C-alpha positions, 0 to 999 in steps of 0.5 A, a space after each residue: 500500500 502506498 502512502 500519500 504525499 505530505 499535504 503540508 510540504 508536498 514532498 513524497 513520503 520516505 521509503 519506510 513510510 510508503 512500504 515500497 523498497 526503492 530497489 524493487 522499483 528500480 528492478 521493475 523499471 530496469 526489467 521494463 526497459 530491457 523488455 522494451 529494448 528487446 521488442 524494438 530489436 525484434 520489430 526492427 529485424 522483422 521489418 527490415 530486408 533480409 541482409 539488414 536483418 542478418 546484420 542486426 541479428 549478428 550485432 545483437 547476438 554479439 552484444 548479448 554474447 560478449 556482454 558489451 554495450 551496443 556501441 562497442 559492438 558497432 565499433 568492433 564490427 566497423 574495425 573488422 570490416 575495414 581490416 577485412 577489406 584493407 588488402 583489397 584496397 592496397 591491391 587496388 591502389 597498386 593497380 591504379 598506380 601501375 596502370 596510370 603511371 
């Protein structure tokens, strides 16, 4: 049962008077946010093209499996792709220099 705010001061009651543990409230809010984030991910994957959906599934899977933040998985993916195409870029530059010089 929740206690009403103090009429004279307008301040909310303290946790002991209200019978609500602030840790329980924080846990509930965190659970709700996690479920909302998961629903948004599922919606984005389902409404996208198959290539984009596969990329999103991979990034979400890496984020969950490694326990890293979403921005770190995007940064790691970007660095990985750039490292993968680097040899092709070097070969293209060598071909361009040899052909046009």
